All heavy atoms as an XYZ file, in Angstrom:
957
protein
N     -27.983     12.887     27.708
C     -28.997     12.477     26.771
C     -29.226     10.975     26.935
O     -28.280     10.202     26.926
C     -28.533     12.798     25.346
C     -29.491     12.287     24.296
S     -28.866     12.414     22.598
C     -28.899     14.162     22.367
N     -30.459     10.579     27.101
C     -30.742      9.152     27.228
C     -30.951      8.554     25.835
O     -31.493      9.199     24.944
C     -31.979      8.939     28.101
O     -33.083      9.616     27.561
N     -30.498      7.306     25.636
C     -30.615      6.696     24.314
C     -32.069      6.459     23.937
O     -32.921      6.185     24.784
C     -29.855      5.376     24.462
C     -29.756      5.117     25.911
C     -29.883      6.429     26.612
N     -32.338      6.593     22.642
C     -33.687      6.385     22.160
C     -33.648      5.907     20.715
O     -32.671      6.129     20.001
C     -34.505      7.658     22.285
C     -33.987      8.784     21.450
C     -34.526     10.128     21.909
N     -34.157     11.203     21.051
C     -32.945     11.710     20.900
N     -31.945     11.199     21.555
N     -32.706     12.696     20.089
N     -34.704      5.271     20.302
C     -34.865      4.826     18.934
C     -35.868      5.760     18.285
O     -36.931      6.033     18.853
C     -35.384      3.387     18.921
C     -35.657      2.765     17.566
C     -34.337      2.463     16.852
C     -36.452      1.486     17.732
N     -35.543      6.262     17.103
C     -36.408      7.175     16.385
C     -36.895      6.489     15.122
O     -36.093      6.042     14.294
C     -35.654      8.466     16.024
C     -36.381      9.448     15.120
C     -37.620     10.012     15.813
C     -35.440     10.572     14.702
N     -38.221      6.402     14.962
C     -38.795      5.844     13.737
C     -38.660      6.891     12.637
O     -39.112      8.024     12.796
C     -40.259      5.482     13.963
N     -38.015      6.522     11.533
C     -37.781      7.493     10.468
C     -38.674      7.271      9.252
O     -38.646      8.065      8.316
C     -36.296      7.515     10.037
C     -35.844      6.137      9.554
C     -35.415      8.000     11.183
C     -34.451      6.135      8.930
N     -39.477      6.210      9.273
C     -40.428      5.983      8.191
C     -41.548      5.087      8.696
O     -41.487      4.564      9.802
C     -39.732      5.354      6.971
O     -39.274      4.062      7.289
N     -42.570      4.926      7.881
C     -43.689      4.059      8.227
C     -44.692      4.734      9.130
O     -44.616      5.944      9.392
N     -45.652      3.970      9.626
C     -46.739      4.559     10.425
C     -46.285      5.163     11.754
O     -46.987      5.995     12.320
C     -47.701      3.385     10.657
C     -46.911      2.160     10.376
C     -45.827      2.542      9.414
N     -45.121      4.781     12.250
C     -44.617      5.335     13.510
C     -43.615      6.470     13.283
O     -42.972      6.919     14.233
C     -43.964      4.233     14.353
C     -44.878      3.086     14.773
C     -44.096      2.030     15.531
C     -46.044      3.589     15.590
N     -43.486      6.945     12.045
C     -42.504      7.982     11.703
C     -42.574      9.150     12.679
O     -43.644      9.671     12.975
C     -42.739      8.491     10.289
C     -41.706      9.511      9.844
C     -41.929      9.951      8.419
C     -40.852     10.954      8.022
N     -40.978     11.323      6.612
N     -41.383      9.524     13.189
C     -41.282     10.641     14.112
C     -41.444     10.266     15.574
O     -41.123     11.051     16.456
N     -41.904      9.070     15.841
C     -42.092      8.642     17.229
C     -40.756      8.173     17.810
O     -39.982      7.513     17.140
C     -43.117      7.524     17.309
C     -43.483      7.181     18.733
C     -44.792      6.465     18.833
C     -45.048      6.263     20.313
N     -46.230      5.562     20.591
N     -40.508      8.561     19.064
C     -39.275      8.172     19.754
C     -39.600      7.150     20.837
O     -40.608      7.260     21.520
C     -38.610      9.386     20.389
C     -38.051     10.354     19.383
C     -37.264     11.481     20.030
O     -37.033     11.445     21.257
O     -36.884     12.397     19.296
N     -38.709      6.163     20.969
C     -38.859      5.115     21.969
C     -37.603      5.093     22.827
O     -36.511      4.818     22.312
C     -39.056      3.755     21.292
C     -40.243      3.708     20.384
C     -40.117      4.021     19.040
C     -41.490      3.372     20.876
C     -41.211      3.986     18.194
C     -42.595      3.330     20.040
C     -42.459      3.642     18.687
N     -37.710      5.400     24.120
C     -36.523      5.372     24.978
C     -35.997      3.941     25.120
O     -36.766      2.991     25.182
C     -37.025      5.912     26.312
C     -38.502      5.766     26.278
C     -38.920      5.748     24.843
N     -34.679      3.825     25.145
C     -34.050      2.520     25.367
C     -33.671      2.468     26.841
O     -32.700      3.078     27.267
C     -32.829      2.313     24.457
C     -33.244      2.455     22.988
C     -32.200      0.938     24.716
C     -32.092      2.389     22.006
N     -34.480      1.785     27.613
C     -34.286      1.691     29.066
C     -33.072      0.823     29.378
O     -32.535      0.136     28.508
C     -35.539      1.102     29.714
N     -32.672      0.826     30.625
C     -31.540      0.014     31.069
C     -31.780     -1.466     30.761
O     -30.854     -2.213     30.472
C     -31.291      0.220     32.556
N     -33.035     -1.890     30.802
C     -33.377     -3.281     30.511
C     -33.470     -3.560     29.018
O     -33.631     -4.702     28.610
C     -34.702     -3.635     31.187
O     -35.737     -2.792     30.701
N     -33.373     -2.522     28.185
C     -33.402     -2.702     26.743
C     -34.745     -2.338     26.141
O     -35.654     -1.847     26.818
N     -34.861     -2.595     24.853
C     -36.055     -2.275     24.080
C     -36.354     -3.461     23.184
O     -35.490     -3.900     22.420
C     -35.791     -1.016     23.226
C     -36.937     -0.517     22.373
C     -37.933      0.247     23.248
C     -36.409      0.416     21.287
N     -37.562     -4.002     23.292
C     -37.965     -5.133     22.462
C     -38.884     -4.642     21.356
O     -39.784     -3.824     21.594
C     -38.690     -6.189     23.292
C     -37.783     -6.815     24.319
O     -36.607     -7.030     24.064
N     -38.317     -7.106     25.481
N     -38.645     -5.158     20.159
C     -39.418     -4.773     18.984
C     -40.039     -6.024     18.396
O     -39.380     -7.059     18.262
C     -38.502     -4.101     17.937
C     -37.852     -2.862     18.533
C     -39.291     -3.764     16.669
C     -36.765     -2.263     17.664
N     -41.313     -5.933     18.035
C     -41.978     -7.066     17.414
C     -43.445     -6.786     17.173
O     -43.934     -5.675     17.380
N     -44.149     -7.811     16.722
C     -45.577     -7.703     16.426
C     -46.436     -7.949     17.663
O     -47.575     -7.522     17.728
C     -45.915     -8.709     15.322
C     -47.090     -8.335     14.486
C     -47.314     -9.297     13.322
N     -47.487    -10.668     13.770
C     -46.747    -11.699     13.376
N     -45.768    -11.525     12.513
N     -46.967    -12.899     13.827
N     -45.880     -8.620     18.653
C     -46.639     -8.985     19.843
C     -46.875     -7.813     20.785
O     -46.086     -6.868     20.838
N     -47.967     -7.881     21.561
C     -48.346     -6.774     22.449
C     -47.408     -6.576     23.637
O     -47.451     -5.531     24.282
C     -49.745     -7.159     22.916
C     -49.787     -8.650     22.799
C     -48.917     -8.982     21.620
N     -46.546     -7.509     23.930
C     -45.631     -7.372     25.074
C     -44.334     -6.635     24.730
O     -43.472     -6.477     25.566
C     -45.307     -8.736     25.663
C     -46.508     -9.381     26.306
C     -46.142    -10.645     26.990
N     -47.325    -11.196     27.634
C     -47.316    -12.248     28.380
N     -46.184    -12.885     28.607
N     -48.424    -12.691     28.925
N     -44.188     -6.201     23.494
C     -42.995     -5.472     23.068
C     -43.119     -3.997     23.397
O     -44.222     -3.469     23.492
C     -42.783     -5.651     21.558
C     -42.433     -7.072     21.205
O     -41.368     -7.546     21.560
N     -43.343     -7.751     20.537
N     -41.979     -3.328     23.531
C     -41.986     -1.882     23.741
C     -42.412     -1.160     22.472
O     -43.064     -0.123     22.525
C     -40.590     -1.399     24.152
C     -40.100     -2.050     25.402
N     -39.162     -3.052     25.396
C     -40.435     -1.847     26.695
C     -38.933     -3.445     26.642
N     -39.692     -2.725     27.449
N     -42.010     -1.712     21.322
C     -42.391     -1.170     20.019
C     -43.159     -2.265     19.297
O     -42.605     -3.320     18.972
C     -41.159     -0.751     19.187
C     -41.583     -0.190     17.838
C     -40.307      0.257     19.946
N     -44.445     -2.036     19.076
C     -45.303     -3.011     18.402
C     -45.546     -2.564     16.964
O     -45.995     -1.441     16.729
C     -46.642     -3.145     19.116
S     -46.513     -3.796     20.773
N     -45.235     -3.446     16.036
C     -45.399     -3.137     14.620
C     -46.409     -4.094     14.004
O     -46.259     -5.311     14.122
C     -44.058     -3.256     13.896
C     -42.946     -2.351     14.419
C     -41.608     -2.748     13.820
C     -43.262     -0.905     14.119
N     -47.404     -3.552     13.374
C     -48.437     -4.356     12.722
C     -47.994     -4.620     11.287
O     -48.395     -3.924     10.357
C     -49.773     -3.619     12.761
C     -50.908     -4.461     12.203
O     -50.783     -5.706     12.184
O     -51.925     -3.864     11.777
N     -47.107     -5.597     11.142
C     -46.532     -5.900      9.843
C     -46.267     -7.401      9.788
O     -45.590     -7.946     10.660
C     -45.221     -5.122      9.676
C     -44.598     -5.280      8.307
O     -44.679     -6.380      7.719
O     -44.003     -4.305      7.825
N     -46.783     -8.101      8.779
C     -46.603     -9.555      8.714
C     -45.146     -9.995      8.553
O     -44.824    -11.153      8.814
C     -47.437     -9.972      7.506
C     -47.628     -8.738      6.701
C     -47.577     -7.586      7.662
N     -44.255     -9.095      8.131
C     -42.843     -9.454      8.004
C     -42.094     -9.361      9.330
O     -40.935     -9.755      9.425
C     -42.155     -8.563      6.964
C     -42.655     -8.717      5.533
C     -41.950     -7.732      4.617
C     -42.460    -10.149      5.043
N     -42.752     -8.834     10.361
C     -42.160     -8.698     11.689
C     -42.633     -9.866     12.549
O     -43.819    -10.163     12.612
C     -42.573     -7.356     12.344
C     -42.177     -6.175     11.462
C     -42.001     -7.224     13.745
C     -40.692     -6.017     11.249
N     -41.700    -10.517     13.217
C     -42.046    -11.635     14.095
C     -42.668    -11.124     15.384
O     -42.539     -9.944     15.730
C     -40.791    -12.445     14.423
O     -40.250    -13.019     13.249
N     -43.326    -12.017     16.119
C     -43.965    -11.639     17.381
C     -42.943    -10.990     18.307
O     -43.190     -9.940     18.886
C     -44.643    -12.859     18.042
C     -45.143    -12.515     19.425
C     -45.793    -13.351     17.172
N     -41.781    -11.606     18.466
C     -40.650    -10.964     19.152
C     -39.517    -10.962     18.145
O     -38.869    -11.974     17.914
C     -40.251    -11.701     20.425
C     -39.154    -10.956     21.164
C     -38.807    -11.564     22.503
C     -37.710    -10.722     23.142
N     -37.160    -11.364     24.316
N     -39.291     -9.810     17.529
C     -38.387     -9.729     16.384
C     -36.930     -9.482     16.778
O     -36.048    -10.216     16.368
C     -38.872     -8.634     15.432
C     -38.280     -8.735     14.077
N     -38.846     -9.507     13.084
C     -37.169     -8.179     13.552
C     -38.094     -9.413     11.999
N     -37.071     -8.609     12.255
N     -36.694     -8.413     17.562
C     -35.317     -8.111     17.955
C     -35.296     -7.313     19.251
O     -36.318     -6.794     19.690
C     -34.572     -7.355     16.859
S     -35.161     -5.683     16.551
N     -34.114     -7.222     19.834
C     -33.899     -6.459     21.058
C     -32.722     -5.526     20.859
O     -31.763     -5.864     20.164
C     -33.605     -7.386     22.237
O     -34.707     -8.205     22.509
N     -32.805     -4.357     21.489
C     -31.720     -3.378     21.462
C     -31.425     -3.019     22.910
O     -32.343     -2.779     23.691
C     -32.131     -2.104     20.695
C     -32.519     -2.446     19.259
C     -31.010     -1.063     20.724
C     -33.117     -1.282     18.495
N     -30.148     -2.987     23.286
C     -29.774     -2.594     24.634
C     -28.359     -2.043     24.613
O     -27.658     -2.130     23.606
C     -29.905     -3.755     25.614
C     -28.870     -4.816     25.472
C     -27.735     -4.971     26.220
C     -28.848     -5.902     24.529
N     -27.013     -6.064     25.797
C     -27.673     -6.650     24.760
C     -29.704     -6.300     23.511
C     -27.347     -7.773     24.021
C     -29.362     -7.411     22.765
C     -28.214     -8.137     23.024
N     -27.966     -1.458     25.723
C     -26.619     -0.917     25.860
C     -25.848     -1.690     26.910
O     -26.400     -2.073     27.934
C     -26.656      0.565     26.269
C     -26.925      1.478     25.112
C     -28.215      1.733     24.695
C     -25.871      2.076     24.434
C     -28.466      2.564     23.620
C     -26.114      2.908     23.352
C     -27.412      3.161     22.950
N     -24.581     -1.938     26.626
C     -23.622     -2.445     27.604
C     -22.568     -1.357     27.713
O     -21.754     -1.199     26.798
C     -22.995     -3.757     27.133
C     -23.930     -4.937     27.206
C     -23.289     -6.211     26.687
O     -22.098     -6.192     26.277
O     -23.976     -7.230     26.670
N     -22.623     -0.583     28.774
C     -21.761      0.588     28.866
C     -22.148      1.551     27.763
O     -23.312      1.905     27.633
N     -21.197      1.920     26.927
C     -21.476      2.805     25.799
C     -21.678      2.053     24.496
O     -21.759      2.665     23.446
C     -20.328      3.812     25.629
C     -20.371      4.880     26.693
O     -21.432      5.250     27.166
N     -19.210      5.379     27.080
N     -21.740      0.739     24.562
C     -21.901     -0.062     23.351
C     -23.360     -0.452     23.155
O     -23.979     -1.043     24.033
C     -21.048     -1.316     23.427
C     -19.584     -0.994     23.391
C     -18.761     -2.234     23.417
N     -17.348     -1.852     23.375
C     -16.403     -2.675     23.032
N     -16.660     -3.919     22.742
N     -15.162     -2.262     22.996
N     -23.867     -0.113     21.988
C     -25.225     -0.481     21.640
C     -25.205     -1.884     21.051
O     -24.386     -2.194     20.193
C     -25.782      0.512     20.621
S     -27.497      0.176     20.212
N     -26.110     -2.724     21.520
C     -26.188     -4.110     21.046
C     -27.543     -4.332     20.386
O     -28.553     -3.808     20.834
C     -26.045     -5.090     22.211
C     -24.754     -4.935     22.987
C     -23.600     -5.370     22.161
N     -22.400     -5.456     22.989
C     -21.282     -5.963     22.564
N     -21.179     -6.451     21.360
N     -20.227     -5.979     23.353
N     -27.536     -5.117     19.324
C     -28.756     -5.503     18.628
C     -28.745     -7.018     18.537
O     -27.716     -7.609     18.192
C     -28.813     -4.907     17.198
C     -30.053     -5.394     16.469
C     -28.779     -3.394     17.252
N     -29.863     -7.626     18.863
C     -29.942     -9.076     18.755
C     -31.229     -9.456     18.040
O     -32.323     -9.031     18.432
C     -29.913     -9.736     20.123
C     -29.924    -11.251     20.035
C     -29.775    -11.903     21.385
O     -30.086    -11.307     22.405
N     -29.281    -13.116     21.393
N     -31.086    -10.216     16.988
C     -32.237    -10.780     16.300
C     -32.763    -11.912     17.174
O     -31.991    -12.730     17.665
C     -31.812    -11.306     14.926
C     -32.985    -11.869     14.160
O     -33.651    -11.087     13.476
O     -33.225    -13.090     14.272
N     -34.047    -11.944     17.419
C     -34.642    -12.953     18.316
C     -35.187    -14.132     17.509
O     -36.343    -14.527     17.662
C     -35.723    -12.311     19.173
S     -35.106    -11.034     20.271
N     -34.350    -14.664     16.625
C     -34.710    -15.800     15.773
C     -35.936    -15.473     14.928
O     -36.828    -16.302     14.752
C     -34.915    -17.058     16.610
C     -33.675    -17.463     17.366
C     -33.888    -18.704     18.188
C     -32.622    -19.007     18.961
N     -32.772    -20.092     19.881
N     -35.961    -14.249     14.410
C     -37.089    -13.827     13.576
C     -37.058    -14.577     12.251
O     -36.008    -15.047     11.803
C     -37.031    -12.323     13.325
O     -35.898    -12.003     12.560
N     -38.200    -14.670     11.631
C     -38.311    -15.388     10.367
C     -37.642    -14.633      9.217
O     -37.105    -15.231      8.300
C     -39.789    -15.623     10.038
C     -40.011    -16.491      8.832
C     -41.461    -16.823      8.613
O     -42.251    -16.818      9.579
O     -41.826    -17.066      7.455
N     -37.667    -13.296      9.269
C     -37.178    -12.492      8.145
C     -35.923    -11.681      8.459
O     -35.581    -10.767      7.731
C     -38.284    -11.561      7.649
C     -39.475    -12.301      7.135
N     -39.467    -12.972      5.943
C     -40.692    -12.496      7.683
C     -40.648    -13.542      5.751
N     -41.403    -13.276      6.794
N     -35.241    -11.968      9.549
C     -33.988    -11.310      9.943
C     -34.216     -9.865     10.391
O     -35.279     -9.293     10.200
C     -32.940    -11.353      8.848
N     -33.203     -9.314     11.013
C     -33.208     -7.928     11.483
C     -32.233     -7.155     10.617
O     -31.125     -7.620     10.356
C     -32.788     -7.871     12.965
O     -33.772     -8.574     13.733
C     -32.678     -6.452     13.456
N     -32.653     -5.983     10.169
C     -31.827     -5.170      9.280
C     -31.457     -3.862      9.956
O     -32.287     -3.233     10.609
C     -32.574     -4.865      7.978
C     -32.753     -6.073      7.113
C     -33.780     -6.972      7.356
C     -31.876     -6.321      6.066
C     -33.944     -8.091      6.565
C     -32.029     -7.444      5.279
C     -33.067     -8.332      5.520
N     -30.194     -3.471      9.802
C     -29.699     -2.179     10.260
C     -29.084     -1.524      9.036
O     -28.115     -2.039      8.478
C     -28.657     -2.333     11.389
C     -28.097     -0.975     11.785
C     -29.260     -3.040     12.589
N     -29.669     -0.426      8.595
C     -29.201      0.261      7.379
C     -29.024     -0.695      6.210
O     -27.985     -0.740      5.563
C     -27.921      1.041      7.635
C     -28.185      2.316      8.391
O     -29.326      2.739      8.545
N     -27.138      2.937      8.863
N     -30.037     -1.490      5.950
C     -30.114     -2.401      4.813
C     -29.218     -3.628      4.919
O     -29.137     -4.419      4.003
C     -29.834     -1.658      3.499
C     -30.811     -0.530      3.250
C     -30.486      0.270      2.001
O     -29.680     -0.206      1.165
O     -31.037      1.372      1.872
N     -28.517     -3.802      6.040
C     -27.701     -4.988      6.237
C     -28.401     -5.910      7.218
O     -28.890     -5.481      8.245
C     -26.311     -4.623      6.762
C     -25.503     -3.842      5.764
C     -25.437     -2.462      5.845
C     -24.836     -4.486      4.745
C     -24.703     -1.737      4.925
C     -24.107     -3.778      3.809
C     -24.043     -2.389      3.901
N     -28.413     -7.197      6.911
C     -29.090     -8.179      7.752
C     -28.185     -8.633      8.884
O     -27.012     -8.943      8.669
C     -29.478     -9.384      6.903
O     -29.952    -10.422      7.717
N     -28.738     -8.660     10.091
C     -28.008     -9.144     11.260
C     -28.853    -10.201     11.943
O     -29.959     -9.936     12.370
C     -27.700     -8.001     12.234
C     -26.775     -7.008     11.591
C     -27.265     -5.886     10.960
C     -25.407     -7.251     11.562
C     -26.415     -5.003     10.326
C     -24.549     -6.378     10.927
C     -25.065     -5.259     10.318
O     -24.226     -4.396      9.679
N     -28.310    -11.384     12.005
C     -29.054    -12.480     12.611
C     -28.563    -12.791     14.017
O     -28.975    -13.735     14.626
C     -28.952    -13.749     11.745
O     -27.577    -14.046     11.539
C     -29.628    -13.541     10.405
N     -27.646    -11.969     14.522
C     -27.172    -12.140     15.892
C     -26.743    -10.774     16.424
O     -26.720     -9.794     15.701
C     -26.017    -13.131     15.956
C     -24.837    -12.746     15.098
C     -23.720    -13.772     15.215
N     -22.724    -13.571     14.212
C     -21.847    -12.578     14.177
N     -21.860    -11.653     15.092
N     -20.962    -12.478     13.219
N     -26.408    -10.732     17.692
C     -25.964     -9.498     18.330
C     -24.877     -8.845     17.483
O     -24.008     -9.505     16.947
C     -25.437     -9.851     19.714
C     -24.858     -8.691     20.441
C     -24.155     -9.139     21.700
O     -24.577    -10.115     22.325
O     -23.179     -8.500     22.042
N     -24.934     -7.536     17.386
C     -23.986     -6.873     16.507
C     -23.636     -5.474     16.978
O     -24.489     -4.733     17.447
C     -24.587     -6.801     15.108
O     -23.763     -6.094     14.256
N     -22.372     -5.121     16.830
C     -21.947     -3.744     17.077
C     -22.175     -2.895     15.843
O     -21.989     -1.689     15.865
C     -20.471     -3.703     17.465
C     -20.202     -4.239     18.832
C     -18.759     -4.055     19.250
O     -18.002     -3.395     18.531
O     -18.413     -4.577     20.313
N     -22.614     -3.526     14.773
C     -22.827     -2.796     13.528
C     -23.870     -1.702     13.705
O     -23.788     -0.655     13.065
C     -23.259     -3.752     12.426
N     -24.839     -1.929     14.577
C     -25.843     -0.902     14.817
C     -25.175      0.362     15.348
O     -25.463      1.463     14.888
C     -26.897     -1.409     15.807
C     -27.948     -0.387     16.124
C     -28.968     -0.140     15.241
C     -27.887      0.335     17.306
C     -29.931      0.820     15.531
C     -28.841      1.292     17.601
C     -29.875      1.521     16.706
N     -24.265      0.206     16.311
C     -23.590      1.371     16.869
C     -22.756      2.049     15.794
O     -22.772      3.280     15.674
C     -22.715      0.997     18.057
C     -22.121      2.227     18.730
C     -21.283      1.879     19.931
O     -20.508      0.932     19.889
N     -21.438      2.646     20.984
N     -22.037      1.287     15.010
C     -21.220      1.875     13.952
C     -22.108      2.639     12.977
O     -21.801      3.771     12.604
C     -20.435      0.791     13.225
C     -19.550      1.341     12.125
C     -18.707      0.272     11.481
C     -17.812      0.881     10.412
N     -16.953     -0.110      9.779
N     -23.205      2.043     12.591
C     -24.133      2.687     11.663
C     -24.686      3.983     12.254
O     -24.759      5.014     11.578
C     -25.272      1.714     11.345
O     -26.254      2.341     10.596
N     -25.054      3.930     13.521
C     -25.586      5.112     14.201
C     -24.534      6.215     14.251
O     -24.815      7.364     13.910
C     -26.026      4.749     15.619
C     -26.441      5.911     16.521
C     -27.725      6.556     16.006
C     -26.617      5.422     17.949
N     -23.326      5.880     14.647
C     -22.248      6.873     14.728
C     -22.007      7.515     13.371
O     -21.897      8.730     13.248
C     -20.952      6.227     15.219
C     -20.851      6.057     16.705
C     -21.978      6.004     17.508
C     -19.623      5.928     17.304
C     -21.878      5.835     18.877
C     -19.500      5.762     18.674
C     -20.639      5.712     19.458
N     -21.914      6.681     12.323
C     -21.644      7.217     10.988
C     -22.763      8.161     10.535
O     -22.495      9.213      9.962
C     -21.463      6.073      9.987
C     -20.176      5.316     10.199
C     -20.062      4.056      9.370
O     -21.100      3.469      8.991
O     -18.928      3.646      9.111
N     -24.000      7.792     10.822
C     -25.126      8.646     10.433
C     -25.077      9.977     11.167
O     -25.244     11.039     10.554
C     -26.458      7.950     10.716
C     -27.667      8.792     10.282
C     -28.971      8.071     10.531
N     -29.173      7.721     11.913
C     -29.586      8.554     12.860
N     -29.814      9.809     12.588
N     -29.747      8.137     14.091
N     -24.841      9.953     12.473
C     -24.811     11.195     13.249
C     -23.610     12.058     12.842
O     -23.721     13.279     12.773
C     -24.825     10.913     14.773
C     -24.630     12.182     15.569
C     -26.139     10.241     15.156
N     -22.489     11.431     12.518
C     -21.327     12.200     12.029
C     -21.690     12.879     10.708
O     -21.402     14.060     10.516
C     -20.082     11.295     11.880
C     -19.567     10.879     13.271
C     -18.980     12.015     11.098
C     -18.526      9.770     13.234
N     -22.348     12.162      9.803
C     -22.789     12.768      8.534
C     -23.739     13.924      8.787
O     -23.616     14.998      8.201
C     -23.491     11.733      7.649
C     -22.580     10.906      6.795
C     -23.340     10.139      5.720
N     -24.517      9.442      6.192
C     -24.535      8.213      6.702
N     -23.413      7.534      6.820
N     -25.655      7.652      7.093
N     -24.731     13.712      9.679
C     -25.697     14.767      9.995
C     -25.032     15.969     10.655
O     -25.538     17.078     10.560
C     -26.807     14.224     10.897
C     -27.732     13.262     10.196
C     -28.728     12.610     11.133
O     -28.705     12.878     12.352
O     -29.546     11.813     10.636
N     -23.904     15.742     11.309
C     -23.164     16.827     11.968
C     -22.107     17.406     11.026
O     -21.181     18.084     11.467
C     -22.497     16.311     13.245
O     -23.455     15.805     14.132
N     -22.235     17.109      9.746
C     -21.332     17.589      8.698
C     -19.871     17.287      9.056
O     -18.992     18.131      8.924
C     -21.560     19.091      8.406
C     -20.889     19.501      7.102
C     -23.030     19.441      8.359
N     -19.633     16.091      9.553
C     -18.286     15.657      9.863
C     -17.716     16.171     11.178
O     -16.604     15.827     11.551
N     -18.462     16.985     11.895
C     -17.991     17.541     13.170
C     -18.175     16.489     14.263
O     -19.259     16.321     14.810
C     -18.766     18.821     13.494
C     -18.276     19.490     14.759
O     -17.730     18.847     15.647
N     -18.500     20.785     14.839
N     -17.097     15.781     14.592
C     -17.189     14.680     15.564
C     -17.503     15.163     16.976
O     -18.169     14.466     17.725
C     -15.924     13.847     15.550
C     -15.835     13.039     14.278
C     -14.663     12.114     14.276
N     -14.625     11.453     12.986
C     -14.443     10.155     12.840
N     -14.257      9.396     13.881
N     -14.432      9.629     11.647
N     -17.033     16.356     17.335
C     -17.356     16.881     18.665
C     -18.864     17.105     18.769
O     -19.479     16.782     19.787
C     -16.600     18.177     18.939
N     -19.462     17.622     17.712
C     -20.917     17.823     17.694
C     -21.644     16.483     17.699
O     -22.642     16.298     18.391
C     -21.328     18.653     16.476
C     -22.819     18.775     16.264
C     -23.567     19.471     17.404
O     -22.943     20.131     18.257
O     -24.805     19.332     17.447
N     -21.151     15.514     16.932
C     -21.758     14.180     16.911
C     -21.700     13.550     18.300
O     -22.685     12.978     18.774
C     -21.056     13.292     15.884
N     -20.547     13.667     18.965
C     -20.403     13.124     20.323
C     -21.409     13.785     21.261
O     -22.068     13.116     22.054
C     -18.980     13.336     20.828
N     -21.530     15.109     21.168
C     -22.476     15.836     22.017
C     -23.902     15.352     21.777
O     -24.652     15.086     22.711
C     -22.390     17.342     21.751
C     -23.253     18.183     22.699
C     -23.473     19.598     22.193
N     -24.200     19.657     20.944
C     -25.523     19.462     20.823
N     -26.256     19.172     21.867
N     -26.107     19.545     19.637
N     -24.284     15.192     20.512
C     -25.650     14.760     20.170
C     -25.953     13.368     20.695
O     -27.092     13.058     21.033
C     -25.853     14.813     18.662
C     -25.904     16.243     18.129
C     -26.074     16.297     16.653
N     -27.337     15.686     16.258
C     -27.653     15.415     15.007
N     -26.818     15.707     14.025
N     -28.811     14.865     14.717
N     -24.922     12.523     20.773
C     -25.108     11.153     21.253
C     -24.874     11.013     22.751
O     -25.032      9.935     23.307
C     -24.180     10.208     20.489
C     -24.539      9.994     19.021
C     -23.393      9.327     18.289
C     -25.815      9.170     18.904
N     -24.474     12.117     23.402
C     -24.257     12.075     24.841
C     -22.931     11.456     25.246
O     -22.789     10.969     26.364
N     -21.942     11.476     24.363
C     -20.632     10.910     24.631
C     -19.632     12.018     24.904
O     -19.737     13.111     24.342
C     -20.136     10.139     23.416
C     -20.695      8.775     23.261
C     -21.996      8.444     23.067
C     -19.975      7.553     23.249
N     -22.130      7.098     22.935
C     -20.901      6.527     23.040
C     -18.631      7.242     23.391
C     -20.520      5.191     22.978
C     -18.263      5.915     23.315
C     -19.202      4.893     23.120
N     -18.615     11.721     25.713
C     -17.482     12.627     25.870
C     -16.685     12.546     24.566
O     -16.492     11.454     24.015
C     -16.611     12.191     27.056
C     -15.497     13.131     27.332
N     -14.323     13.093     26.614
C     -15.389     14.139     28.212
C     -13.523     14.039     27.051
N     -14.155     14.695     28.034
N     -16.211     13.680     24.021
C     -15.506     13.661     22.730
C     -14.334     12.682     22.661
O     -14.162     12.003     21.643
C     -15.026     15.106     22.564
C     -16.002     15.916     23.355
C     -16.384     15.044     24.521
N     -13.544     12.568     23.722
C     -12.406     11.638     23.690
C     -12.866     10.190     23.653
O     -12.308      9.363     22.928
C     -11.483     11.869     24.887
C     -10.757     13.192     24.810
O     -10.582     13.753     23.723
N     -10.349     13.718     25.953
N     -13.896      9.859     24.440
C     -14.438      8.495     24.432
C     -15.047      8.182     23.070
O     -14.898      7.075     22.545
C     -15.497      8.337     25.514
O     -14.944      8.536     26.783
N     -15.736      9.160     22.497
C     -16.350      8.986     21.181
C     -15.266      8.726     20.129
O     -15.399      7.817     19.308
C     -17.171     10.232     20.828
C     -17.904     10.135     19.528
C     -19.043      9.363     19.417
C     -17.462     10.836     18.410
C     -19.730      9.277     18.215
C     -18.143     10.760     17.217
C     -19.281      9.977     17.115
N     -14.182      9.497     20.157
C     -13.089      9.329     19.196
C     -12.475      7.927     19.326
O     -12.251      7.239     18.326
C     -12.033     10.406     19.405
C     -10.925     10.383     18.353
C      -9.898     11.485     18.510
N      -9.203     11.411     19.793
C      -9.348     12.278     20.801
N     -10.167     13.300     20.690
N      -8.680     12.122     21.922
N     -12.236      7.484     20.578
C     -11.669      6.144     20.791
C     -12.610      5.068     20.256
O     -12.180      4.117     19.600
C     -11.394      5.906     22.275
C     -10.079      6.462     22.759
C      -9.700      5.944     24.139
N     -10.697      6.237     25.163
C     -10.767      7.378     25.838
N      -9.897      8.346     25.601
N     -11.695      7.573     26.747
N     -13.914      5.214     20.534
C     -14.876      4.213     20.084
C     -14.966      4.200     18.557
O     -15.069      3.139     17.947
C     -16.243      4.461     20.711
C     -17.241      3.396     20.420
C     -16.813      2.056     21.031
N     -17.741      1.035     20.617
C     -17.394     -0.177     20.239
N     -16.133     -0.537     20.260
N     -18.278     -1.041     19.856
N     -14.913      5.361     17.950
C     -14.896      5.413     16.467
C     -13.708      4.639     15.925
O     -13.839      3.873     14.966
C     -14.868      6.869     15.983
S     -16.447      7.722     16.117
N     -12.553      4.811     16.552
C     -11.359      4.074     16.124
C     -11.551      2.581     16.290
O     -11.187      1.789     15.412
C     -10.134      4.545     16.905
C      -9.679      5.932     16.499
O      -9.984      6.397     15.408
N      -8.984      6.607     17.386
N     -12.139      2.159     17.425
C     -12.389      0.724     17.660
C     -13.326      0.149     16.600
O     -13.183     -1.003     16.201
C     -13.005      0.510     19.041
C     -12.071      0.750     20.191
C     -12.805      0.714     21.537
O     -14.017      0.466     21.569
O     -12.143      0.941     22.560
N     -14.297      0.956     16.162
C     -15.281      0.504     15.167
C     -14.768      0.648     13.742
O     -15.437      0.249     12.796
C     -16.583      1.280     15.322
C     -17.373      1.023     16.601
C     -18.500      2.035     16.742
C     -17.918     -0.393     16.629
N     -13.576      1.247     13.573
C     -13.016      1.408     12.239
C     -13.621      2.565     11.459
O     -13.569      2.594     10.229
N     -14.185      3.543     12.177
C     -14.750      4.724     11.519
C     -13.633      5.734     11.351
O     -13.045      6.171     12.318
C     -15.897      5.322     12.352
C     -17.028      4.308     12.528
C     -16.415      6.599     11.696
C     -18.105      4.750     13.502
N     -13.332      6.068     10.101
C     -12.228      7.003      9.838
C     -12.723      8.412      9.590
O     -13.853      8.649      9.325
C     -11.406      6.547      8.613
O     -12.296      6.412      7.507
C     -10.721      5.245      8.904
């Protein structure tokens, strides 16, 4: 399974954006992979990419910060990955093997990464 960003609300709700090896840029400007017509979004707002199995989020010095599950992140953060894992585990009714499968991870690697992120 290739990584992707899924819009869960707003005018892009339901639209999926693949996260390429070079990453995914989000902002108001036309050169972004995801363009949002919203005055609270900066021209180049944030970037998402993977380093191995780790998802990284970086705020690109936006005026209004980047939020992941209602928490503000003004710099690169593993919190996005932790948030994503926790959400998929909840959606999988606590079945970590199913969550790992949905995210494209080997169950043992997923379990180790959950431990590293402090997900119990």
